[in-house]
C-alpha positions in Angstrom: 34.3 1.9 22.8 37.5 0.0 22.0 40.4 0.4 24.1 43.9 -0.2 22.7 46.6 -1.3 24.9 50.4 -0.4 24.5 51.9 -1.6 21.7 54.7 -4.1 22.6 58.6 -2.8 21.5 59.7 -4.0 18.2 62.7 -6.3 18.0 65.8 -4.7 16.8 66.8 -4.7 13.0 69.9 -7.1 13.8 67.5 -9.8 15.5 64.7 -9.3 12.5 67.4 -9.2 9.8 69.0 -12.5 11.1 66.1 -14.5 10.7 65.5 -13.5 7.2 66.5 -16.3 4.8 65.8 -14.9 1.4 67.5 -11.5 0.7 65.2 -10.4 -1.8 62.6 -10.1 1.1 64.8 -7.8 3.1 63.4 -4.2 1.3 59.8 -5.5 2.5 60.6 -6.4 6.0 62.6 -3.2 6.5 59.8 -1.3 5.3 57.3 -3.2 7.7 59.9 -2.8 10.6 60.0 1.0 10.2 56.2 1.2 10.2 56.3 -1.2 13.3 58.3 1.5 15.3 56.7 4.1 14.0 53.8 2.8 15.5 55.2 2.1 18.8 56.7 5.4 19.2 53.3 7.2 18.5 51.2 4.8 20.8 53.4 6.4 23.8 52.0 9.9 22.3 49.3 10.8 24.8 48.1 13.5 22.2 47.1 10.8 19.6 45.0 8.7 22.1 43.1 11.8 23.2 42.5 12.5 19.4 41.4 9.0 18.8 39.1 9.4 21.8 37.5 12.4 20.7 37.2 10.8 16.8 34.9 8.3 18.2 33.1 10.6 20.7 32.1 12.7 17.7 30.8 9.6 15.9 29.0 8.9 18.8 27.4 12.4 19.1 26.4 12.5 15.5 24.5 9.0 15.8 22.6 10.6 18.6 22.2 13.5 16.6 20.8 11.6 13.5 18.2 10.0 15.5 17.1 12.9 17.7 16.3 14.7 14.3 14.7 11.9 12.5 10.9 13.5 13.7 12.1 16.6 11.8 13.3 15.0 8.8 9.9 13.2 8.5 8.3 16.5 8.9 10.4 17.8 6.5 9.8 15.1 4.1 5.9 15.4 4.7 5.8 19.0 3.7 7.8 18.4 0.6 5.4 15.9 -0.7 2.4 18.3 0.5 4.0 20.9 -1.8 4.4 18.7 -4.8 0.7 18.0 -4.5 -1.0 21.3 -4.0 1.5 23.2 -6.5 0.2 20.7 -9.2 -3.3 21.5 -8.0 -5.8 21.6 -11.1 -3.1 20.4 -14.0 -3.2 17.4 -15.7 -0.2 14.9 -15.7 1.5 13.3 -12.6 3.7 16.2 -11.6 5.2 13.7 -9.0 1.9 13.3 -7.4 1.8 9.4 -7.3 5.1 9.3 -5.5 4.2 12.2 -2.9 0.7 10.5 -2.5 2.0 7.0 -1.9 4.9 8.0 0.5 2.3 10.0 2.9 0.1 7.3 2.6 2.6 4.7 3.9 3.5 7.3 6.8 -0.2 7.1 7.5 -0.7 10.7 7.0 -4.3 11.4 6.2 -5.2 12.6 2.8 -8.6 14.4 3.7 -9.4 16.8 1.4 -6.8 16.3 -1.2 -7.3 17.8 -4.7 -6.0 15.7 -7.6 -8.7 16.6 -10.0 -7.4 16.2 -13.8 -4.6 14.5 -12.8 -2.8 11.6 -14.4 -2.3 8.9 -11.6 -2.7 5.5 -13.4 -1.3 2.7 -11.0 -1.8 4.7 -7.9 -1.3 2.4 -4.9 -3.5 3.9 -1.7 -4.4 0.9 0.1 -6.8 2.0 3.0 -6.2 6.0 2.4 -8.3 8.2 4.3 -9.6 10.1 1.2 -12.4 11.7 3.0 -13.9 14.6 0.8 -11.0 14.1 -1.7 -11.4 15.6 -4.9 -10.7 12.9 -7.8 -13.0 14.4 -10.6 -11.9 14.1 -13.9 -8.7 12.1 -12.7 -7.2 9.0 -14.5 -6.7 6.4 -11.8 -6.7 3.4 -14.0 -5.5 -0.3 -12.9 -4.9 1.5 -9.5 -4.8 -0.3 -6.2 -7.2 1.6 -3.8 -8.3 -1.2 -1.8 -10.3 -0.4 1.8 -9.7 3.6 0.6 -12.3 5.8 2.4 -13.5 8.0 -0.2 -16.6 9.1 2.1 -18.2 12.6 0.8 -15.3 12.7 -2.1 -16.0 14.1 -5.6 -15.4 11.4 -8.0 -17.3 13.3 -10.9 -16.0 11.5 -14.3 -13.0 10.0 -13.0 -11.5 6.8 -14.5 -11.3 3.8 -12.1 -11.5 1.2 -15.0 -9.9 -2.1 -13.8 -9.0 -0.8 -10.5 -9.0 -2.7 -7.2 -11.6 -0.9 -5.0 -12.4 -3.7 -3.2 -13.8 -2.9 0.4 -13.5 1.0 -0.2 -16.2 3.4 1.0 -18.1 5.6 -1.2 -20.5 6.7 1.3 -22.0 10.2 0.0 -19.6 10.3 -2.7 -20.6 11.9 -6.2 -19.7 9.1 -8.7 -21.6 10.7 -11.5 -20.2 9.7 -14.9 -17.5 7.9 -13.3 -15.7 4.7 -15.2 -15.8 1.9 -13.1 -15.7 -0.7 -15.9 -13.8 -3.9 -15.1 -12.9 -2.6 -11.7 -13.2 -4.7 -8.4 -15.8 -3.4 -6.4 -16.4 -6.4 -4.0 -17.4 -5.1 -0.6 -17.4 -1.5 -1.5 -19.6 0.3 0.7 -22.3 2.6 -1.9 -24.2 4.2 1.2 -26.4 7.3 -0.2 -23.7 7.2 -3.2 -24.6 9.0 -6.6 -23.7 6.3 -9.7 -25.6 8.2 -12.0 -24.1 7.7 -15.6 -21.3 5.6 -14.1 -20.1 2.9 -16.4 -20.2 -0.3 -14.6 -19.6 -3.0 -17.5 -18.1 -5.9 -15.9 -17.3 -4.6 -12.7 -17.0 -7.3 -9.9 -20.3 -6.4 -7.6 -19.9 -9.3 -5.2 -21.0 -8.3 -1.8 -21.2 -4.7 -2.5 -23.2 -2.6 -0.2 -26.0 -1.2 -2.5 -29.3 -0.9 -1.0 -29.2 2.9 0.1 -27.7 4.1 -2.9 -28.9 7.8 -3.7 -29.1 7.5 -7.3 -28.5 5.1 -10.4 -30.0 6.9 -13.2 -28.3 6.2 -16.8 -25.8 4.0 -14.8 -24.5 1.2 -17.5 -24.8 -2.2 -15.7 -24.0 -4.3 -18.5 -22.3 -7.5 -17.7 -21.8 -6.8 -14.2 -20.2 -10.0 -12.1 -21.4 -11.2 -8.9 -24.4 -8.6 -8.4 -26.0 -9.1 -5.3 -29.3 -10.6 -5.1 -31.9 -7.9 -6.1 -29.5 -5.2 -7.4 -30.1 -5.6 -11.0 -33.5 -5.5 -10.8 -33.8 -2.5 -8.7 -31.5 -0.9 -10.7 -33.0 -1.1 -13.9 -36.3 -0.2 -12.1 -34.6 3.1 -10.9 -33.3 4.0 -14.3 -29.9 2.1 -14.6 -29.4 1.0 -18.4 -27.6 -2.2 -20.1 -25.6 -1.2 -23.2 -22.8 -3.8 -24.1 
């Protein structure tokens, strides 16, 4: 709080005007002198001082109320984001879902079971997102950043992940059949018990990918894969993978 002291009594007009050396300044000085006196007289009125304190108190109360309600505002924002996602469920296009998903993930909200099938979500950024049992079937998420996302038990059938960043993502027990993974970064990804039958892996980066417990690789196209782990290409071809440039 800022406390104001009592204003000093302004000097008389005779004293003030006697110090003016240029006559054309008199109207301006007179105007300022009148307001000095008005401020001096009002400063002696206790009612205005009380109003001043009440105004400051109301500002303080508003600040306290704002921070006390921050939790409710966050919940309301999350509710609206989920409403956007669920309303557009099963529809093509974005429908505001990119922003809604990114906002929820930024607030560390689990996206377990989210359904964005057939959605147009190019450039989606969901690093470290919890997408357990999510449905991305036939979704277009080209050039998206999904680094370290958890797609465990997710439905990724026919999803388009072309040129996406899937580094260290987990696809354990995920359905990745017919998914387009061409040109994507799968370095360090976990594919334990995943089904990548019919998936397009052309020119995908498979550096350090965990592949030894893949469930199925039939008809998966592994032409031009980059940095494949030792033994992967031979095992994949033996189990039905193809090389179609």
